[in-house]
MITIDREN-261523 format. One line per 5 residues: number of its first residue (from 1); for each residue x, y, z of C-alpha. Coordinates in steps of 0.25 Angstrom, whole numbers, always signed. Layout:
<martis>
NUM) X:Y:Z | ...
</martis>
This chain:
<martis>
1) +369:+332:+444 | +370:+347:+440 | +361:+358:+443 | +348:+357:+435 | +342:+368:+426
6) +334:+379:+431 | +320:+381:+427 | +324:+391:+416 | +334:+382:+410 | +325:+370:+410
11) +314:+377:+402 | +325:+382:+392 | +330:+368:+391 | +316:+362:+388 | +314:+373:+378
16) +327:+369:+370 | +320:+357:+362 | +306:+357:+366 | +297:+351:+356 | +308:+349:+346
21) +304:+335:+341 | +292:+331:+333 | +282:+321:+339 | +284:+307:+336 | +273:+299:+330
26) +262:+292:+340 | +268:+279:+345 | +283:+284:+343 | +292:+279:+354 | +299:+292:+353
31) +287:+300:+357 | +283:+290:+368 | +296:+292:+374 | +296:+307:+373 | +282:+307:+381
36) +287:+297:+391 | +299:+306:+393 | +290:+319:+395 | +281:+311:+405 | +293:+307:+413
41) +298:+321:+413 | +285:+328:+416 | +284:+318:+429 | +298:+322:+433 | +305:+308:+429
46) +317:+314:+423 | +325:+301:+422 | +313:+294:+415 | +312:+305:+405 | +326:+305:+402
51) +326:+290:+399 | +314:+292:+390 | +321:+303:+382 | +333:+295:+381 | +325:+283:+376
56) +318:+293:+366 | +332:+297:+361 | +337:+284:+359 | +326:+282:+349 | +326:+296:+343
61) +340:+303:+346 | +335:+315:+339 | +323:+319:+347 | +326:+333:+350 | +315:+335:+360
66) +319:+322:+368 | +333:+327:+368 | +330:+341:+374 | +320:+335:+385 | +331:+325:+389
71) +341:+336:+390 | +332:+344:+399 | +330:+332:+408 | +345:+328:+408 | +348:+343:+411
76) +338:+343:+423 | +345:+331:+428 | +359:+338:+427 | +364:+330:+416 | +369:+342:+408
81) +378:+335:+398 | +367:+325:+394 | +357:+336:+393 | +367:+345:+385 | +369:+334:+375
86) +353:+332:+374 | +351:+347:+372 | +362:+348:+361 | +356:+337:+354 | +342:+342:+354
91) +347:+356:+349 | +355:+349:+338 | +342:+343:+333 | +334:+355:+335 | +343:+367:+333
96) +332:+377:+330 | +330:+377:+345 | +343:+385:+345 | +336:+397:+340 | +330:+398:+354
101) +343:+399:+361 | +338:+404:+375 | +335:+389:+379 | +347:+383:+372 | +356:+392:+380
106) +348:+390:+394 | +350:+375:+391 | +364:+376:+387 | +367:+383:+401 | +359:+373:+408
111) +367:+361:+403 | +380:+369:+404 | +380:+377:+417 | +395:+383:+415 | +390:+389:+402
116) +379:+397:+410 | +390:+402:+420 | +399:+406:+408 | +387:+414:+402 | +386:+422:+415
121) +401:+425:+416 | +402:+429:+402 | +390:+438:+403 | +395:+444:+416 | +409:+447:+410
126) +405:+451:+396 | +412:+457:+388 | +424:+452:+395 | +428:+439:+392 | +431:+430:+404
131) +443:+421:+404 | +438:+406:+402 | +440:+403:+418 | +431:+415:+421 | +421:+412:+411
136) +420:+397:+414 | +420:+400:+429 | +429:+389:+432 | +421:+379:+423 | +429:+372:+412
141) +426:+371:+397 | +422:+356:+398 | +408:+359:+401 | +406:+368:+389 | +414:+359:+379
146) +406:+346:+383 | +393:+352:+383 | +385:+347:+370 | +374:+358:+370 | +385:+369:+372
151) +392:+364:+359 | +380:+361:+351 | +374:+376:+354 | +388:+382:+350 | +389:+375:+338
156) +374:+376:+333 | +370:+390:+336 | +374:+405:+339 | +372:+406:+354 | +360:+416:+355
161) +362:+420:+369 | +371:+431:+373 | +375:+426:+387 | +380:+413:+381 | +386:+421:+369
166) +394:+429:+379 | +399:+417:+386 | +404:+410:+373 | +411:+423:+369 | +418:+424:+382
171) +421:+409:+381 | +427:+411:+367 | +436:+421:+371 | +440:+413:+384 | +443:+401:+376
176) +454:+408:+368 | +463:+406:+380 | +457:+393:+385 | +466:+381:+387 | +466:+372:+375
181) +458:+359:+379 | +447:+351:+374 | +436:+358:+381 | +442:+372:+376 | +442:+367:+362
186) +428:+361:+363 | +422:+374:+368 | +430:+383:+359 | +425:+375:+346 | +411:+376:+351
191) +413:+391:+352 | +419:+392:+339 | +407:+385:+333 | +398:+394:+340 | +406:+407:+335
196) +405:+401:+320 | +389:+398:+322 | +387:+414:+327 | +397:+419:+317 | +407:+424:+328
201) +397:+434:+334 | +403:+433:+348 | +410:+446:+352 | +425:+446:+352 | +435:+454:+358
206) +448:+460:+352 | +456:+451:+359 | +448:+439:+355 | +449:+444:+340 | +463:+446:+341
211) +465:+431:+346 | +456:+426:+335 | +465:+433:+325 | +477:+427:+331 | +471:+413:+331
216) +467:+414:+316 | +481:+419:+312 | +487:+407:+320 | +478:+397:+314 | +480:+402:+300
221) +495:+401:+302 | +495:+387:+308 | +486:+383:+296 | +496:+389:+286 | +507:+380:+293
226) +498:+368:+294 | +501:+369:+309 | +493:+362:+319 | +482:+370:+325 | +477:+369:+340
231) +461:+366:+340 | +459:+377:+350 | +466:+387:+342 | +456:+384:+331 | +444:+384:+340
236) +448:+397:+346 | +449:+403:+332 | +435:+397:+328 | +429:+404:+339 | +432:+418:+333
241) +434:+415:+318 | +429:+404:+309 | +439:+394:+306 | +435:+395:+291 | +441:+409:+290
246) +454:+403:+291 | +462:+403:+278 | +465:+389:+279 | +453:+385:+286 | +451:+372:+278
251) +463:+367:+283 | +457:+365:+297 | +447:+355:+293 | +457:+344:+290 | +464:+345:+303
256) +461:+336:+315 | +454:+344:+326 | +446:+341:+338 | +431:+338:+335 | +427:+352:+341
261) +436:+359:+332 | +433:+351:+320 | +418:+355:+322 | +423:+370:+322 | +431:+368:+309
266) +420:+361:+302 | +410:+373:+306 | +420:+384:+303 | +427:+378:+291 | +419:+367:+285
271) +405:+372:+285 | +408:+386:+279 | +416:+379:+268 | +404:+370:+265 | +395:+381:+264
276) +404:+389:+254 | +404:+376:+245 | +389:+376:+245 | +387:+389:+240 | +390:+387:+226
281) +379:+377:+226 | +367:+386:+230 | +358:+389:+219 | +355:+404:+216 | +341:+406:+213
286) +340:+421:+211 | +350:+432:+209 | +352:+442:+220 | +352:+456:+215 | +344:+464:+225
291) +353:+474:+233 | +348:+470:+247 | +348:+455:+244 | +363:+456:+240 | +366:+464:+254
296) +358:+453:+262 | +365:+442:+254 | +379:+448:+257 | +376:+448:+272 | +372:+434:+272
301) +384:+429:+264 | +392:+435:+275 | +384:+430:+286 | +374:+418:+283 | +361:+419:+292
306) +357:+413:+301 | +369:+405:+307 | +364:+391:+312 | +372:+378:+313 | +361:+368:+315
311) +349:+366:+306 | +335:+367:+311 | +332:+353:+317 | +322:+343:+311 | +308:+344:+314
316) +295:+336:+311 | +291:+342:+298 | +277:+349:+297 | +268:+353:+286 | +269:+368:+283
321) +254:+370:+285 | +254:+362:+298 | +265:+371:+304 | +259:+384:+300 | +245:+379:+305
326) +252:+375:+319 | +259:+389:+319 | +247:+397:+314 | +234:+389:+319 | +226:+402:+316
331) +230:+403:+302 | +221:+398:+290 | +232:+391:+282 | +228:+390:+267 | +233:+375:+264
336) +245:+373:+255 | +243:+365:+243 | +247:+350:+247 | +262:+348:+242 | +272:+337:+246
341) +283:+348:+247 | +283:+362:+254 | +291:+371:+246 | +298:+381:+254 | +306:+394:+251
346) +315:+400:+261 | +318:+413:+257 | +331:+419:+263 | +335:+406:+270 | +348:+411:+275
351) +357:+399:+281 | +345:+389:+279 | +339:+388:+294 | +325:+391:+289 | +325:+383:+277
356) +331:+370:+285 | +320:+373:+295 | +308:+374:+286 | +312:+362:+278 | +312:+354:+291
361) +300:+359:+296 | +289:+358:+284 | +285:+345:+278 | +290:+344:+263 | +298:+357:+264
366) +306:+359:+252 | +314:+372:+254 | +320:+382:+245 | +329:+391:+253 | +335:+404:+247
371) +344:+415:+252 | +353:+426:+247 | +366:+421:+254 | +374:+409:+248 | +381:+408:+261
376) +368:+406:+269 | +363:+397:+259 | +376:+389:+259 | +375:+388:+275 | +361:+384:+274
381) +364:+372:+264 | +375:+367:+272 | +367:+367:+284 | +354:+360:+278 | +353:+346:+284
386) +355:+336:+273 | +341:+330:+275 | +335:+344:+271 | +345:+346:+259 | +335:+342:+248
391) +324:+350:+254 | +330:+363:+255 | +336:+371:+243 | +345:+383:+245 | +347:+394:+235
396) +351:+409:+234 | +341:+419:+230 | +335:+432:+233 | +321:+433:+237 | +319:+444:+228
401) +322:+436:+216 | +313:+424:+220 | +302:+428:+212 | +307:+420:+200 | +310:+408:+208
406) +298:+401:+201 | +294:+393:+213 | +284:+393:+223 | +284:+388:+238 | +274:+384:+249
411) +282:+391:+260 | +291:+403:+258 | +300:+407:+271 | +306:+421:+272 | +310:+422:+286
416) +320:+433:+289 | +323:+438:+275 | +312:+447:+269 | +317:+458:+279 | +331:+458:+273
421) +325:+463:+259 | +323:+477:+254 | +308:+474:+253 | +304:+462:+262 | +289:+463:+256
426) +294:+462:+242 | +302:+450:+245 | +291:+444:+253 | +282:+446:+240 | +292:+439:+231
431) +292:+427:+241 | +278:+427:+242 | +276:+424:+227 | +284:+411:+229 | +273:+406:+239
436) +263:+396:+233 | +248:+400:+236 | +246:+395:+250 | +260:+394:+254 | +267:+401:+266
441) +278:+411:+269 | +285:+412:+282 | +292:+426:+284 | +301:+432:+294 | +302:+448:+294
446) +308:+457:+304 | +299:+465:+313 | +302:+480:+314 | +297:+480:+328 | +304:+467:+332
451) +317:+472:+326 | +318:+485:+333 | +330:+480:+342 | +336:+476:+330 | +334:+490:+323
456) +340:+497:+335 | +352:+488:+335 | +354:+491:+321 | +354:+506:+323 | +364:+504:+334
461) +373:+496:+325 | +372:+506:+315 | +376:+518:+325 | +388:+509:+329 | +393:+506:+315
466) +394:+491:+316 | +395:+483:+304 | +390:+469:+300 | +404:+463:+303 | +407:+452:+311
471) +415:+460:+321 | +405:+471:+321 | +393:+462:+324 | +400:+456:+336 | +403:+470:+341
476) +389:+475:+337 | +383:+464:+345 | +391:+468:+358 | +387:+483:+357 | +372:+480:+354
481) +372:+471:+367 | +379:+482:+375 | +371:+493:+370 | +357:+488:+374 | +353:+479:+362
486) +352:+467:+371 | +339:+462:+365 | +348:+458:+352 | +353:+447:+361 | +339:+440:+360
491) +340:+439:+345 | +346:+426:+339 | +353:+433:+327 | +361:+441:+338 | +370:+429:+340
496) +377:+426:+327 | +384:+435:+319 | +377:+433:+305 | +364:+434:+313 | +368:+446:+320
501) +371:+453:+307 | +358:+449:+301 | +351:+454:+314 | +358:+467:+315 | +365:+470:+302
506) +357:+465:+291 | +359:+472:+278 | +344:+473:+275 | +333:+472:+284 | +319:+477:+285
511) +309:+476:+297 | +294:+475:+295 | +281:+476:+303 | +268:+467:+304 | +260:+477:+297
516) +269:+477:+285 | +269:+462:+284 | +254:+463:+286 | +253:+472:+274 | +261:+463:+265
521) +253:+450:+269 | +240:+457:+266 | +245:+462:+253 | +250:+448:+248 | +237:+441:+253
526) +245:+432:+262 | +239:+425:+275 | +247:+429:+287 | +248:+416:+296 | +256:+421:+308
531) +268:+424:+315 | +277:+413:+318 | +284:+413:+332 | +292:+402:+341 | +282:+393:+346
536) +280:+400:+361 | +278:+413:+354 | +269:+408:+344 | +260:+402:+355 | +261:+416:+363
541) +256:+423:+351 | +244:+414:+349 | +240:+415:+363 | +241:+430:+362 | +233:+432:+350
546) +223:+422:+355 | +221:+430:+368 | +220:+443:+360 | +210:+437:+349 | +219:+440:+338
551) +222:+432:+326 | +236:+427:+324 | +237:+431:+310 | +232:+446:+313 | +245:+454:+309
556) +239:+467:+315 | +239:+459:+329 | +253:+454:+327 | +257:+469:+325 | +251:+473:+338
561) +258:+462:+345 | +272:+467:+339 | +268:+480:+343 | +266:+476:+357 | +279:+467:+357
566) +289:+471:+347 | +297:+459:+350 | +286:+450:+345 | +294:+449:+331 | +308:+453:+336
571) +313:+441:+327 | +304:+442:+315 | +290:+442:+310 | +289:+427:+307 | +276:+424:+301
576) +269:+415:+290 | +260:+419:+278 | +252:+411:+268 | +251:+415:+254 | +236:+414:+250
</martis>
């Protein structure tokens, strides 16, 4: 039996999938087994708990909470391979958990100790790229190649941990000269998929760039001769450049290759071609004539945002009023007119993550999701699960021209979009006109106080003359970290090239304040319901406001909180309002 997790790792692993499954109806054997497993675990009877979880999963193989809990028990027993498989399956079912990457990374290191050691060596030697033997410390690639959680995480999300990124960056370089065996191919393919997911954001050296250019020329020449290509050659190239950029890329799809490389070819050649084919079928609801809107559209045509690979997992649908009542128990919600359908507009849907999440979260939701960028919309359509395809309609539109849409909605979601417009409040007013009386809006707006670090980073970027090109973005990230901007490494958007461009190089961005938001809400006669945070933070602020005797919908008090702690809204002001 191998070493068990330390206390911090156990806590991280347990957070990985906690409370992901909806409660089963009373009398359901799944619920009974879940309760029995919990009792056994609490009493320290680990083997009994494992048996209960296995029996539960025989009945309900897609029970994410049971999979996560089983993984924790197996890991504590030293059964790392089985634990890794359970965690990987839990994350595949609930990929939204990948947004909180710290517990995912801690769990990954716990199931795969060689990775933890590799991170330490890469960090200590950075920016030097150690040779493979030095990086691995005598371990082989086989453990990485065989680990299910390692493979899933690299294919499913940009890795959002600086230490892990540097370890993978060093490993990528070392694999350029690794022996060509099955384990090396498996790891190189996983890295190629990670680099495609993060838009090739990892830093490169001049030597790596030269080798990537040589590999690309060699592959093009071999394809022109219809010659055989070594799978490792293609995997190495795909770690640095997308295979879809090859002039004769489509010829690779028909060739027989090992499974790992086939997955890379499907990701880098097949999927982008499918998105190109979908563009023509996307309806155009409005013209796009505004100058700022055109610049924003151009950015997102080049770099669709955000990058994601696996859609949000299925959850038990809830009525919108019940969801808001649970989130804001203090709020006096005016009842919506009873309807079988919940008509939702997602204004600025990007690549569809929010639209898919809303369609799954709310009972009866039928979504119209609009965006400026056809590239983003095609990405969204291709990745929308078939079961939701009839409930989400994607279309190209400019928010500024939606006044003539001729429709109204129960919920309008505009998260992360209005602050990219010349006049956020004018755009907000246009969307508000589309909300039915009693309907709701969910908004996400950038905070001037919370984005102070970003503003300082942008000033540094401007002074250094960086441009929003892939090469400059890679160099810029390294220079920012080397010059004291280490807080940027805590932001998820720092870890993918398209998202980093959105974070640091956006063509149009305005930061707002709570007093400005309050003034608009009052002028429009809206009811402010409250700010939305992750569950732990939501509970913290409820307790804080209760201790101080404040009302949770008092924006002046929230302004005080932000002045006390400017990082309170470092992501965005996420909040809900109701139209009276």
